[in-house]
FINUTI-999247 format. One record per residue: residue number from 1; residue in one letter; x, y, z of N, C-alpha, C in turn. Coordinates in pm, 1 decimal. Example, Ala and Ser with C-alpha at 12.3 -4.5 7.8 and 13.67 -1.06 7.14 Angstrom:
% residues 2
REC / num / residu / n.u / n.v / n.w / ca.u / ca.v / ca.w / c.u / c.v / c.w
REC / 1 / a / 1319.0 / -569.0 / 780.0 / 1230.0 / -450.0 / 780.0 / 1320.0 / -330.0 / 780.0
REC / 2 / s / 1285.0 / -225.0 / 708.0 / 1367.0 / -106.0 / 714.0 / 1290.0 / 3.0 / 787.0
//
This chain:
% residues 60
REC / num / residu / n.u / n.v / n.w / ca.u / ca.v / ca.w / c.u / c.v / c.w
REC / 1 / x / -1260.5 / 9426.3 / 10192.6 / -1259.7 / 9542.7 / 10277.1 / -1352.2 / 9646.5 / 10211.8
REC / 2 / x / -1425.3 / 9720.3 / 10293.8 / -1517.0 / 9821.8 / 10242.7 / -1477.9 / 9959.7 / 10297.2
REC / 3 / x / -1470.8 / 10055.7 / 10206.6 / -1445.7 / 10194.6 / 10242.8 / -1556.9 / 10277.4 / 10179.9
REC / 4 / x / -1627.7 / 10352.8 / 10260.4 / -1743.1 / 10431.0 / 10216.9 / -1847.4 / 10344.0 / 10147.9
REC / 5 / x / -1860.2 / 10221.7 / 10192.7 / -1960.8 / 10131.2 / 10140.7 / -1924.6 / 10061.3 / 10011.9
REC / 6 / x / -1807.0 / 10087.4 / 9958.0 / -1765.6 / 10024.0 / 9832.3 / -1651.9 / 9926.2 / 9861.2
REC / 7 / x / -1650.8 / 9815.3 / 9791.5 / -1540.5 / 9719.9 / 9813.8 / -1408.6 / 9774.0 / 9758.5
REC / 8 / x / -1302.4 / 9761.3 / 9839.1 / -1169.7 / 9808.3 / 9800.2 / -1071.9 / 9694.2 / 9824.3
REC / 9 / x / -990.9 / 9669.2 / 9721.8 / -893.5 / 9561.4 / 9730.9 / -759.7 / 9616.4 / 9780.1
REC / 10 / x / -678.7 / 9534.5 / 9845.9 / -547.7 / 9581.4 / 9894.3 / -459.9 / 9637.5 / 9783.0
REC / 11 / x / -468.9 / 9583.2 / 9664.4 / -389.0 / 9632.3 / 9551.6 / -425.6 / 9777.3 / 9518.7
REC / 12 / x / -553.9 / 9812.7 / 9531.1 / -597.0 / 9949.5 / 9506.0 / -541.5 / 10044.7 / 9611.9
REC / 13 / x / -536.3 / 9998.8 / 9734.4 / -480.8 / 10081.9 / 9841.8 / -332.2 / 10105.6 / 9818.9
REC / 14 / x / -261.2 / 10001.1 / 9779.8 / -117.8 / 10014.1 / 9752.5 / -94.2 / 10108.4 / 9635.0
REC / 15 / x / -173.5 / 10097.7 / 9530.8 / -160.1 / 10184.5 / 9413.6 / -186.9 / 10329.8 / 9451.5
REC / 16 / x / -290.5 / 10354.1 / 9529.8 / -323.0 / 10489.8 / 9573.7 / -211.4 / 10546.8 / 9660.5
REC / 17 / x / -160.5 / 10467.5 / 9753.6 / -53.8 / 10513.8 / 9842.5 / 74.1 / 10543.9 / 9763.8
REC / 18 / x / 106.2 / 10460.5 / 9666.9 / 227.2 / 10485.7 / 9587.8 / 208.8 / 10609.7 / 9500.4
REC / 19 / x / 89.0 / 10634.5 / 9452.3 / 61.3 / 10756.8 / 9376.9 / 78.6 / 10880.5 / 9463.0
REC / 20 / x / 29.2 / 10874.7 / 9586.5 / 47.5 / 10987.3 / 9678.3 / 194.9 / 11009.9 / 9710.8
REC / 21 / x / 269.0 / 10901.5 / 9729.1 / 411.9 / 10913.4 / 9756.9 / 485.5 / 10976.3 / 9639.3
REC / 22 / x / 451.1 / 10935.5 / 9517.3 / 512.8 / 10992.5 / 9397.6 / 481.6 / 11141.4 / 9387.1
REC / 23 / x / 356.0 / 11179.2 / 9409.2 / 316.7 / 11319.4 / 9402.6 / 389.3 / 11401.6 / 9508.8
REC / 24 / x / 398.8 / 11350.1 / 9628.7 / 465.9 / 11422.4 / 9736.5 / 614.4 / 11439.3 / 9707.6
REC / 25 / x / 680.1 / 11334.4 / 9659.5 / 824.3 / 11345.2 / 9633.3 / 851.8 / 11439.4 / 9516.7
REC / 26 / x / 766.1 / 11438.4 / 9414.9 / 784.3 / 11529.1 / 9301.8 / 764.1 / 11673.5 / 9344.9
REC / 27 / x / 661.0 / 11698.1 / 9424.2 / 634.6 / 11833.8 / 9473.1 / 750.8 / 11883.0 / 9558.5
REC / 28 / x / 801.6 / 11796.7 / 9645.5 / 915.7 / 11834.1 / 9729.1 / 1037.4 / 11867.6 / 9642.9
REC / 29 / x / 1063.2 / 11786.8 / 9540.9 / 1179.4 / 11808.8 / 9455.7 / 1167.5 / 11940.1 / 9379.4
REC / 30 / x / 1048.4 / 11972.2 / 9330.1 / 1028.9 / 12096.9 / 9256.5 / 1051.4 / 12216.5 / 9348.1
REC / 31 / x / 995.3 / 12213.3 / 9467.1 / 1013.8 / 12325.5 / 9559.0 / 1158.0 / 12338.1 / 9605.3
REC / 32 / x / 1226.7 / 12225.1 / 9621.7 / 1367.9 / 12228.7 / 9659.9 / 1451.9 / 12290.8 / 9548.3
REC / 33 / x / 1420.6 / 12256.5 / 9423.5 / 1493.8 / 12312.0 / 9309.8 / 1471.2 / 12461.8 / 9298.1
REC / 34 / x / 1347.1 / 12505.5 / 9319.7 / 1317.3 / 12649.0 / 9313.4 / 1393.8 / 12722.7 / 9423.1
REC / 35 / x / 1396.1 / 12665.9 / 9542.3 / 1466.0 / 12730.5 / 9654.3 / 1615.6 / 12739.3 / 9626.3
REC / 36 / x / 1673.8 / 12633.7 / 9568.4 / 1817.7 / 12633.4 / 9540.5 / 1854.3 / 12729.5 / 9428.6
REC / 37 / x / 1760.8 / 12757.8 / 9338.1 / 1790.8 / 12845.4 / 9225.3 / 1763.7 / 12992.1 / 9255.2
REC / 38 / x / 1720.6 / 13024.6 / 9376.4 / 1695.6 / 13163.9 / 9411.4 / 1825.3 / 13241.6 / 9431.1
REC / 39 / x / 1931.8 / 13174.2 / 9472.1 / 2058.4 / 13242.9 / 9493.2 / 2140.8 / 13236.6 / 9364.7
REC / 40 / x / 2203.4 / 13346.3 / 9326.2 / 2283.6 / 13345.6 / 9203.7 / 2410.3 / 13261.0 / 9222.6
REC / 41 / x / 2465.8 / 13209.8 / 9113.7 / 2586.8 / 13128.5 / 9125.2 / 2706.7 / 13213.7 / 9167.4
REC / 42 / x / 2799.5 / 13149.8 / 9236.8 / 2919.1 / 13221.1 / 9282.0 / 3019.2 / 13231.8 / 9166.7
REC / 43 / x / 3121.7 / 13310.5 / 9187.9 / 3225.9 / 13327.8 / 9085.7 / 3296.2 / 13195.5 / 9054.3
REC / 44 / x / 3321.3 / 13115.4 / 9158.2 / 3387.3 / 12986.5 / 9137.3 / 3300.2 / 12894.4 / 9052.0
REC / 45 / x / 3170.5 / 12896.8 / 9077.7 / 3079.9 / 12812.6 / 8999.9 / 3075.9 / 12857.4 / 8854.2
REC / 46 / x / 3074.6 / 12988.3 / 8830.1 / 3073.7 / 13038.6 / 8693.2 / 3201.3 / 13001.3 / 8619.1
REC / 47 / x / 3316.3 / 13013.4 / 8688.2 / 3442.8 / 12976.2 / 8624.8 / 3446.7 / 12826.9 / 8593.0
REC / 48 / x / 3398.2 / 12745.5 / 8684.9 / 3396.6 / 12601.2 / 8661.8 / 3305.0 / 12566.9 / 8544.8
REC / 49 / x / 3193.0 / 12634.0 / 8534.6 / 3101.6 / 12609.7 / 8423.3 / 3164.7 / 12650.0 / 8290.9
REC / 50 / x / 3230.8 / 12764.3 / 8287.9 / 3296.9 / 12808.6 / 8164.6 / 3406.8 / 12711.0 / 8123.1
REC / 51 / x / 3484.3 / 12662.6 / 8219.5 / 3589.4 / 12565.0 / 8187.4 / 3529.6 / 12435.6 / 8134.1
REC / 52 / x / 3421.3 / 12393.6 / 8193.3 / 3355.5 / 12270.8 / 8146.3 / 3303.8 / 12287.7 / 8003.3
REC / 53 / x / 3242.3 / 12401.6 / 7975.6 / 3189.4 / 12426.7 / 7839.9 / 3304.1 / 12429.7 / 7739.0
REC / 54 / x / 3415.0 / 12492.0 / 7775.4 / 3530.4 / 12496.9 / 7685.0 / 3586.3 / 12357.0 / 7660.4
REC / 55 / x / 3593.5 / 12274.7 / 7765.0 / 3647.1 / 12139.9 / 7747.4 / 3556.0 / 12052.6 / 7662.8
REC / 56 / x / 3427.0 / 12073.0 / 7672.9 / 3332.3 / 11995.2 / 7592.8 / 3340.2 / 12037.1 / 7447.7
REC / 57 / x / 3356.8 / 12162.9 / 7422.4 / 3364.6 / 12212.7 / 7284.4 / 3491.4 / 12163.4 / 7214.6
REC / 58 / x / 3600.7 / 12147.3 / 7287.9 / 3726.1 / 12102.7 / 7228.7 / 3725.6 / 11953.5 / 7196.6
REC / 59 / x / 3645.5 / 11876.0 / 7269.2 / 3647.2 / 11730.4 / 7257.0 / 3614.4 / 11676.5 / 7118.7
REC / 60 / x / 3511.3 / 11722.7 / 7048.8 / 3474.4 / 11659.9 / 6920.7 / 3583.0 / 11673.8 / 6821.8
//
């Protein structure tokens, strides 16, 4: 197969497509994380985090 006059193998197309998919999914995940971190945690979340930290510290 030729693209822009150069021979291209199917394996190269698959590699390029998977690279684009990886880049797109990573970009989406980063933007989703930024959007989710814009709102401050609620009181219930803070209490749950404090309880978890206390339980982890007691374990060792």
